[in-house]
C-alpha positions as CSV (number, residue, x, y, z in Angstrom):
1,M,-16.0,9.9,10.2
2,K,-12.3,11.8,9.0
3,R,-11.2,11.3,13.4
4,F,-12.1,7.9,13.2
5,A,-10.1,7.6,10.2
6,I,-7.3,9.7,11.2
7,A,-7.2,7.8,14.9
8,L,-7.0,4.7,12.4
9,F,-4.2,5.6,10.4
10,S,-2.1,6.6,14.1
11,I,-2.6,3.0,15.0
12,C,-1.5,1.8,11.1
13,L,1.8,3.9,12.2
14,V,2.4,3.1,15.1
15,S,2.5,-0.7,14.4
16,N,4.0,0.0,11.6
17,V,7.6,1.8,14.0
18,A,6.8,-1.2,16.3
19,T,7.7,-3.6,13.5
20,P,10.6,-6.3,14.3
21,V,13.6,-5.8,12.2
22,A,13.5,-8.5,9.9
23,R,10.3,-7.6,8.4
24,S,11.7,-3.8,7.9
25,R,14.4,-6.2,5.8
26,T,12.0,-8.5,3.8
27,N,9.3,-5.0,2.9
28,P,12.0,-1.9,3.1
29,L,8.7,0.2,2.1
30,D,5.7,0.7,4.5
31,P,2.0,0.4,2.8
32,F,1.9,4.1,3.5
33,Q,5.1,4.6,0.8
34,L,3.7,1.9,-1.6
35,A,-0.1,3.1,-1.1
36,T,1.4,7.1,-2.2
37,M,3.8,5.5,-4.8
38,A,1.0,4.2,-6.5
39,Y,-0.8,7.1,-6.5
40,Q,1.4,9.6,-7.8
41,G,1.7,6.9,-10.8
42,Y,5.3,4.9,-10.0
43,F,3.8,1.7,-11.3
44,S,2.6,3.1,-14.2
45,E,5.1,1.2,-16.6
46,Q,3.2,-1.9,-15.1
47,G,-0.4,-1.1,-15.9
48,I,-1.2,0.9,-12.5
49,A,-3.4,3.6,-13.1
50,S,-2.4,7.1,-11.0
51,H,-4.7,9.4,-9.0
52,G,-8.7,9.4,-9.2
53,Q,-8.4,6.6,-11.9
54,L,-6.4,4.4,-9.3
55,V,-8.7,5.2,-6.8
56,S,-11.5,4.7,-9.1
57,H,-9.9,1.4,-9.9
58,I,-10.0,0.6,-6.1
59,E,-13.1,1.4,-5.1
60,N,-14.7,-0.7,-8.5
61,R,-12.2,-3.4,-6.9
62,Q,-9.9,-3.6,-10.7
63,V,-7.2,-2.9,-8.3
64,E,-6.5,-4.8,-5.4
65,A,-2.9,-4.4,-2.6
66,E,-1.7,-8.0,-4.4
67,D,-1.9,-5.6,-7.7
68,I,0.7,-3.2,-5.8
69,V,2.5,-5.5,-3.8
70,R,2.9,-7.1,-7.3
71,A,3.8,-3.8,-9.3
72,A,6.6,-3.2,-6.5
73,I,8.1,-6.6,-6.9
74,D,8.1,-5.9,-10.5
75,R,10.6,-2.9,-10.1
76,G,12.6,-4.3,-7.3
77,L,11.6,-2.5,-5.1
78,L,9.8,-5.7,-2.7
79,T,10.8,-9.3,-2.3
80,A,8.5,-12.0,-3.4
81,E,7.9,-12.1,0.5
82,A,5.6,-10.1,0.4
83,L,2.9,-11.3,-1.0
84,N,2.4,-13.8,1.4
85,D,2.4,-11.6,4.4
86,K,-0.9,-11.0,5.3
87,E,-0.3,-8.2,7.5
88,Y,1.5,-6.0,5.3
89,L,-1.1,-7.1,2.2
90,E,-3.7,-5.8,4.5
91,L,-2.0,-2.6,5.6
92,V,-1.1,-1.5,1.6
93,E,-5.4,-2.4,1.7
94,F,-6.3,0.1,4.1
95,Q,-3.8,2.2,2.4
96,L,-5.2,2.2,-0.8
97,H,-8.4,2.7,0.6
98,H,-7.8,5.7,2.1
99,L,-6.2,7.3,-0.9
100,N,-9.1,9.6,-1.5
101,L,-8.6,11.1,1.9
102,R,-6.0,12.6,1.8
């Protein structure tokens, strides 16, 4: 399972590197950075828990990718267009569900 997660993470990382330039202007934070910032408590002022409590909230579906993206938009780190970017949201969701593997 761990090897699968590492392989999948590598694929996602490579796909982010190959992402078009236009996307980087829209979403300057990659999904890994966004999930890491959430885990470290960067969005606590927006009501997002950190560390183990965040992992628990994610597992219980109390926090989803859209919540983290909205928090980043509120902090001026992402544009509102990020909420309409299904691929970006899926990658954020993937990163959030793998926080406990780090």
